[in-house]
C-alpha positions in Angstrom: 0.0 0.0 0.0 1.5 3.4 -0.9 2.2 5.7 2.0 -0.2 8.6 2.7 1.5 12.1 2.2 1.0 14.3 5.3 2.3 17.8 5.9 2.8 19.2 9.4 3.1 23.0 9.5 4.7 24.9 12.4 6.2 28.3 12.8 9.9 27.4 13.3 12.1 25.1 15.3 13.1 27.1 18.3 12.8 25.2 21.6 9.3 25.4 23.2 6.4 23.2 24.3 4.5 23.3 21.0 7.7 22.6 19.0 8.6 19.7 21.2 5.2 18.0 20.9 5.1 18.6 17.1 8.6 17.3 16.5 7.9 14.2 18.5 4.7 13.7 16.4 6.8 14.1 13.2 9.4 11.6 14.5 6.9 9.0 15.7 4.1 8.8 13.1 4.1 5.4 11.5 6.4 5.5 8.5 4.8 2.4 7.0 1.6 4.3 6.7 2.5 8.0 6.4 5.1 10.0 4.4 5.6 13.0 6.6 6.6 16.4 5.1 7.2 19.5 7.2 6.3 23.0 6.3 7.3 26.1 8.2 7.6 29.9 8.1 11.3 29.9 9.0 13.8 27.1 8.6 15.6 28.0 11.7 16.0 27.0 15.4 18.0 24.6 17.5 15.6 21.8 16.9 15.6 22.0 13.1 18.0 19.0 12.8 15.5 16.8 14.7 12.8 17.6 12.2 15.1 17.1 9.2 16.2 13.7 10.4 12.7 12.2 10.3 10.8 14.3 7.6 10.7 13.4 4.0 11.2 17.2 3.3 11.3 20.5 5.2 10.0 23.5 3.1 9.9 27.1 4.2 7.3 29.7 3.2 8.7 32.8 4.9 6.5 35.7 5.9 7.1 38.8 8.0 3.5 39.6 8.8 -0.1 38.9 7.7 -0.7 42.5 6.4 2.0 42.3 3.8 1.3 41.5 0.1 4.1 39.0 0.0 2.2 36.8 2.5 -0.6 36.2 0.0 2.1 35.2 -2.5 3.5 32.7 0.0 0.0 31.3 0.7 -0.4 30.7 -3.0 3.0 29.0 -3.1 2.0 26.8 -0.2 -1.2 25.9 -1.9 0.7 24.9 -5.1 3.1 22.9 -3.0 0.2 21.0 -1.4 -1.1 20.1 -4.8 2.3 19.2 -6.2 3.0 17.0 -3.2 -0.4 15.4 -3.6 -1.0 15.8 0.1 -3.9 14.0 1.7 -3.6 15.6 5.2 -2.4 19.0 6.4 -2.0 19.5 10.1 -1.2 22.9 11.5 0.4 23.0 14.9 0.2 26.5 16.2 -1.7 29.8 16.1 0.0 31.4 13.1 0.2 28.1 11.1 -3.5 27.8 11.6 -4.2 31.2 10.2 -1.8 30.9 7.2 -2.0 27.2 6.1 -5.6 26.2 6.8 -7.2 28.5 4.1 -4.3 27.7 1.7 -4.8 24.0 2.2 -8.5 24.4 1.5 -7.8 26.3 -1.6 -5.5 23.4 -2.7 -8.3 20.9 -2.1 -6.4 18.9 0.5 -9.0 16.3 1.5 -8.2 16.3 5.3 -7.4 19.5 7.1 -6.7 19.4 10.9 -5.8 22.5 13.0 -4.6 22.7 16.5 -5.4 24.6 19.7 -2.6 24.6 22.2 -3.3 27.8 24.2 -6.1 29.8 25.8 -5.5 33.1 24.0 -2.9 34.4 26.4 -1.6 37.7 24.9 -3.7 37.4 21.8 -5.4 40.5 20.3 -9.0 40.5 19.2 -7.9 40.6 15.6 -5.6 37.5 16.1 -8.4 35.6 17.7 -10.9 36.5 14.9 -8.3 35.5 12.2 -7.8 32.1 13.9 -11.6 31.6 14.2 -11.9 32.2 10.5 -9.1 29.8 9.7 -10.8 27.1 11.8 -13.7 27.3 9.3 -11.4 25.8 6.8 -10.5 22.8 9.0 -12.4 19.5 9.2 -11.3 19.0 12.8 -9.5 21.0 15.5 -7.3 19.2 18.1 -7.2 20.7 21.5 -4.5 19.5 23.9 -6.7 19.8 27.0 -10.4 20.2 27.9 -9.7 23.9 28.9 -8.5 24.6 25.3 -11.5 22.7 23.9 -13.9 24.8 26.0 -12.3 28.0 24.7 -13.0 26.8 21.2 -16.6 26.2 22.0 -16.8 29.8 23.4 -15.4 31.0 20.1 -18.4 29.2 18.4 -16.5 26.2 17.1 -19.0 23.3 17.1 -18.2 20.8 19.8 -18.4 17.9 17.3 -15.5 19.3 15.3 -13.2 19.3 18.4 -11.0 16.4 19.5 -8.9 16.3 22.7 -5.4 14.7 22.4 -3.3 15.4 25.4 0.4 16.1 25.2 2.8 13.2 25.5 6.1 12.5 27.2 8.9 9.9 27.0 8.6 8.9 30.6 11.6 6.6 30.5 14.0 9.6 30.1 13.1 10.8 33.7 14.5 9.2 36.8 12.4 9.8 39.9 14.0 10.0 43.3 13.7 7.0 45.7 13.7 8.7 49.1 12.6 12.0 50.6 15.2 14.8 50.8 15.2 18.4 51.9 13.8 20.8 49.4 16.4 23.5 48.8 16.5 23.7 44.9 13.3 24.8 43.3 13.0 24.9 39.6 10.6 26.1 36.9 10.9 25.4 33.2 9.0 27.9 31.0 9.7 30.5 28.4 10.2 33.9 30.1 6.9 35.4 29.0 4.4 37.5 31.0 1.7 34.8 31.1 4.1 32.4 32.9 4.0 34.5 36.1 7.8 34.5 36.9 7.3 37.8 38.7 4.9 36.1 41.1 7.5 33.4 41.6 10.2 35.9 42.5 8.0 37.6 45.0 7.2 34.2 46.5 10.9 33.4 46.6 11.5 36.4 48.7 9.1 35.0 51.3 10.7 31.5 51.2 14.2 32.9 51.5 13.3 34.6 54.8 12.9 31.2 56.4 15.3 29.1 54.3 18.0 31.4 53.1 20.0 28.6 51.5 17.3 27.9 48.9 18.1 28.3 45.3 15.5 29.0 42.6 16.4 27.9 39.1 14.6 29.5 36.1 15.1 27.4 33.0 14.0 29.0 29.7 14.5 32.2 27.9 12.4 35.0 26.5 11.5 38.7 26.3 11.0 39.1 30.1 14.5 38.1 31.1 15.9 41.6 31.6 12.8 42.7 33.5 13.0 39.6 35.8 16.7 40.0 36.5 16.0 43.6 37.5 13.1 42.5 39.7 15.3 40.0 41.5 17.8 42.7 42.2 15.1 45.0 43.5 13.8 42.3 45.8 17.4 41.7 47.0 17.3 38.0 46.2 19.4 38.0 43.0 22.2 35.9 44.6 19.7 33.0 45.1 18.1 33.2 41.6 19.7 31.4 38.8 18.6 32.3 35.3 19.7 29.2 33.3 18.5 30.2 29.9 17.5 27.5 27.4 18.1 24.0 28.7 18.6 21.1 26.3 18.7 18.4 29.0 15.6 19.0 31.1 15.5 15.4 32.6 19.0 15.9 34.1 18.1 19.3 35.4 15.0 18.0 37.1 16.9 15.1 38.6 19.2 17.7 40.3 16.3 19.7 41.8 13.9 19.1 44.7 10.6 20.7 43.7 8.9 22.3 40.7 6.8 25.4 40.4 4.7 27.0 37.6 2.8 30.2 38.7 1.2 30.8 35.3 -1.6 33.3 34.8 -2.9 31.3 31.8 -2.1 27.7 30.6 -3.4 25.1 28.3 -1.5 21.9 29.0 2.1 22.7 30.2 4.9 20.4 29.2 7.0 21.6 32.1 4.6 20.1 34.6 4.4 16.9 32.7 8.2 16.6 32.9 8.3 17.5 36.5 5.7 14.8 37.3 7.7 12.3 35.3 10.7 13.2 37.4 8.8 12.5 40.6 9.1 16.1 41.8 6.4 17.7 44.0 4.7 20.4 42.0 3.2 23.7 43.0 1.2 25.4 40.2 -1.5 27.8 39.5 -5.2 26.7 39.5 -5.7 27.6 35.8 -6.6 26.0 32.5 -5.3 22.5 31.7 -3.2 22.4 34.9 -6.5 21.3 36.6 -6.4 18.2 34.4 -2.8 17.4 35.3 -2.8 18.1 39.0 -5.1 16.7 41.6 -4.7 19.0 44.6 -2.8 17.4 47.5 -2.6 14.1 45.7 -0.4 14.7 42.7 0.6 18.3 43.4 -0.5 21.5 45.0 -2.7 24.1 43.4 -2.7 27.8 44.3 -4.6 30.9 43.2 -2.9 32.5 40.2 -1.1 35.8 40.8 -1.0 35.3 44.6 2.6 35.4 45.6 1.9 34.8 49.3 -0.2 31.7 48.6 2.6 30.4 46.4 5.3 31.1 48.9 3.4 29.5 51.8 2.6 26.4 49.6 6.3 26.0 49.0 7.1 26.5 52.7 4.6 23.8 53.6 6.3 21.3 51.3 9.7 22.3 52.6 8.6 21.6 56.1 6.8 18.3 55.3 9.3 16.3 53.3 7.4 13.0 53.5 4.3 14.5 52.0 6.3 16.2 49.3 7.8 12.9 48.3 4.4 11.2 48.3 3.1 13.9 45.9 6.0 13.2 43.6 5.5 9.5 43.6 1.8 9.9 42.8 2.6 12.3 40.1 5.0 9.9 38.4 2.4 7.1 38.5 -0.2 9.4 36.9 2.1 10.3 34.0 3.1 6.7 33.4 -0.6 5.8 33.1 -2.0 8.7 31.0 0.6 10.7 29.1 3.0 8.6 27.0 4.1 9.7 23.5 2.7 6.4 22.2 -0.7 7.3 23.5 -0.5 10.8 22.0 0.7 9.7 18.6 -1.9 6.9 18.5 -4.6 9.5 19.0 -3.4 11.5 16.0 -3.1 8.4 13.8 -6.6 7.3 14.7 -7.9 10.7 13.9 -6.1 10.9 10.6 -7.4 7.4 9.7 -11.0 8.2 10.6 -10.9 11.5 8.6 -9.3 9.9 5.6 -12.1 7.3 5.6 -14.8 9.9 6.2 -13.6 11.8 3.1 -13.2 8.7 1.1 -9.5 9.0 0.7 -8.6 5.6 2.1 -10.4 2.9 4.1 -9.3 2.5 7.7 -7.3 -0.6 8.6 -8.9 -3.3 10.8 -6.7 -2.3 13.8 -7.7 1.3 13.5 -11.4 0.4 13.4 -10.9 -1.7 16.6 -8.8 1.1 18.3 -11.4 3.8 17.5 
């Protein structure tokens, strides 16, 4: 049976949660069934070689903004590429890819078009939200990575029957959970330094923690536009010597293995990879009670949830864990078990493959295999 040509479209290949999930999908889709092509706006980023290694091709359609005439020309070029490649499926992985590639794929007559929703509009303008809503009209299905993202789609008038939920995945075997309780003195967060991630709240909470445990170190892994602001805030709070801005980290499992607790004080979240990784590493997690975090963390069983934006609540939650090591270790063990059961990459990729197969059959492109019929 000839392989089915599929295109996966993402912005670029800079490290980030969406990029990690998308590249793992590219790597793990069944090569006996699918021929996977990758399209992007910019052929750049540290993770480009990972995509190139597994994709049949990587093709860029560079744009510098949606209001420029050249963008329309690139959309036509993408549409022609879809026809020339005889694509049967186009999957768009992020906000800008949805807006650009869904209408162009529809114009090319690609028989199966699947868009993504991986966020809850943090920092998006009304115009951006409206553009994405219009792009969704060109998609047959929209994949949300959590129930919170799916509910946001419904609020934007996307019919519920067009929405599928496929949670993010993780290679659990890469993470080595601790065996015994130990003092919590190294607290880590892994997130791009953007305003919605709430790093300023973490720094204010750190000031509270350091008053009781002055030997605590806070490690901020990730980079982004807020770094200068956050470094200045740490100096203003007189805690800069206990805050380590690590920048981008390629080996998150090793970093987590060297830390004692994980924190994510986001103001808005869909389904954060950082928490998944921390749970796989068996770390006790303290996180904001927002979005898809509520699907990941069961309060006081697999982690601790606090009110977003409340630095005192975050600080006291961390102090509670630091003073109750056995409970912190129990949270970490329960978190690891939850990830092993629910969030493997095999489960995630299987969800996409079943969705692709059902849509191909629905649009009379190919018939589903017997195993796909059983799995669905």
